[in-house]
C-alpha positions as CSV (number, residue, x, y, z in Angstrom):
1,M,-1.0,111.3,-21.0
2,S,-0.9,110.5,-17.3
3,D,2.3,109.7,-15.4
4,M,1.2,106.1,-14.9
5,A,0.7,105.6,-18.6
6,E,4.1,107.1,-19.4
7,D,5.7,104.9,-16.7
8,F,4.0,101.8,-18.1
9,R,5.2,102.6,-21.6
10,A,8.7,103.2,-20.4
11,L,8.7,99.8,-18.6
12,Q,7.4,98.1,-21.7
13,E,10.1,99.5,-23.8
14,L,12.8,98.4,-21.3
15,R,11.3,94.9,-21.2
16,Q,11.3,94.7,-25.0
17,A,14.9,95.9,-25.2
18,R,16.0,93.4,-22.5
19,H,14.3,90.5,-24.4
20,Q,15.9,91.5,-27.7
21,N,19.3,91.5,-26.0
22,W,18.6,88.0,-24.5
23,K,17.4,86.8,-27.9
24,A,20.6,87.9,-29.7
25,D,22.8,86.5,-27.0
26,N,21.0,83.2,-26.8
27,L,20.9,82.8,-30.6
28,A,24.7,83.4,-30.8
29,I,25.4,80.8,-28.1
30,L,23.2,78.2,-29.9
31,A,24.8,78.9,-33.2
32,Q,28.2,78.2,-31.8
33,A,27.0,74.9,-30.2
34,G,26.7,73.1,-33.5
35,I,23.6,71.1,-32.4
36,P,21.1,70.5,-35.1
37,C,17.9,72.6,-34.6
38,R,15.2,74.4,-36.6
39,A,14.0,78.0,-36.1
40,T,10.4,78.8,-36.4
41,N,8.4,82.1,-36.3
42,H,11.4,84.4,-37.0
43,H,13.5,82.7,-34.3
44,E,10.8,83.0,-31.7
45,C,11.1,79.3,-31.0
46,I,14.1,77.0,-31.7
47,C,13.1,73.3,-32.1
48,F,15.5,70.6,-31.2
49,R,14.6,67.2,-32.7
50,E,17.7,65.0,-32.4
51,A,17.5,61.2,-32.5
52,G,18.0,59.7,-29.0
53,K,17.1,63.0,-27.3
54,P,13.8,64.4,-26.1
55,K,12.0,66.9,-28.4
56,V,12.6,70.3,-26.9
57,D,11.5,73.9,-27.8
58,F,13.8,76.7,-26.7
59,Y,12.6,80.3,-26.6
60,P,15.6,82.6,-27.1
61,S,13.9,85.9,-26.0
62,T,13.3,84.5,-22.5
63,G,16.0,81.8,-22.2
64,R,13.3,79.2,-21.3
65,W,12.6,75.7,-22.7
66,R,10.0,73.0,-22.6
67,V,10.0,69.3,-23.4
68,V,7.4,68.7,-26.1
69,G,4.8,66.2,-24.9
70,G,6.5,65.8,-21.6
71,V,5.6,67.1,-18.2
72,S,4.3,70.7,-18.3
73,E,7.5,72.1,-16.6
74,T,9.2,75.1,-18.0
75,F,13.0,75.3,-17.4
76,S,15.0,78.5,-17.4
77,G,18.5,79.8,-17.4
78,G,19.4,80.9,-20.9
79,A,21.2,79.1,-23.7
80,T,24.2,78.1,-21.7
81,A,22.1,76.3,-19.1
82,F,19.9,74.8,-21.8
83,L,22.9,73.3,-23.6
84,A,24.3,71.9,-20.4
85,W,20.9,70.3,-19.7
86,Y,20.3,69.1,-23.3
87,R,23.7,67.4,-23.6
88,K,22.9,65.2,-20.6
89,Q,19.6,64.1,-21.9
90,E,18.9,60.6,-23.2
91,M,15.7,59.1,-24.2
92,P,14.5,56.2,-21.9
93,K,14.9,52.8,-23.5
């Protein structure tokens, strides 16, 4: 195997480990928050569907979230930033 291939494999393994750590940390923070949500695909996506709030999908392995059916903007910052953002949200009347 060439040096480039070994370097690439090592970088991939580091990336996977980093994302697993982020996922574990973010899931722990969300569990403590007590906000109703539903996990899909083995916790690859956490769906927030609370009355009076926008529908949001949170991705714990990256710490990013998107509003479902909203503008195609992706927010980032991890579970702590997401919870601060989500608690401020209200659906327009």
